[in-house]
N, C-alpha and C positions, 0 to 999 in steps of 0.2 A: 679525509674521506667525506664524500658528499652524503648528506642525509637523504633518505628515500621518503617520498611523500606517504603519508598514512592513507590507508584505505577508507572507504566510506564508513562512517560510524552509523550504527543502528540504534534506534530508540524504540522502546516498547510503548505502544499507544494503548491507553486504557480508557475505553468509552463504554457506556451502558447502551447497548443496542438490543432492540427487541429480538428475542431468540428466533422467531419465525423468519424475520428479515435476514438475520445472520445466516441461518441455515439455507435459505433460498439463495443468498449470495454465494455461499461456499459451493452449493450444488451447481449453480450456473458457471462458476469458475472451473469446476472440475469437468463439466460437460464440454467446455471450450478448450480445456487443456491449459488453463492459466493458473498461476499460483495466486491466491487471494491477496497476499501481502504486496505483490507486484502491481496488481490492479489498484489497490488502495494507494500505493506510492505514486502511481501515475495520475490518479485523480487529485491527490494533494498537490502535486507539482503543477498540473494544469490550472488548478484553482489559484495558486500563488502567482502564476505567470499571467493569467487572463482575468482573474477576479470573478470568473463564472465557471459553472460546471459543464 
């Protein structure tokens, strides 16, 4: 039997962020219909690939 590849693993990220900045970010994501964790993942990925935001 062939092994099936595992799905993407998730990691909980724990950072201290100013509450007002966090709340503004979550509100902006909700207004655009995006999930905040998806936006953060894409920013992380873009930074790793290009070295800039």
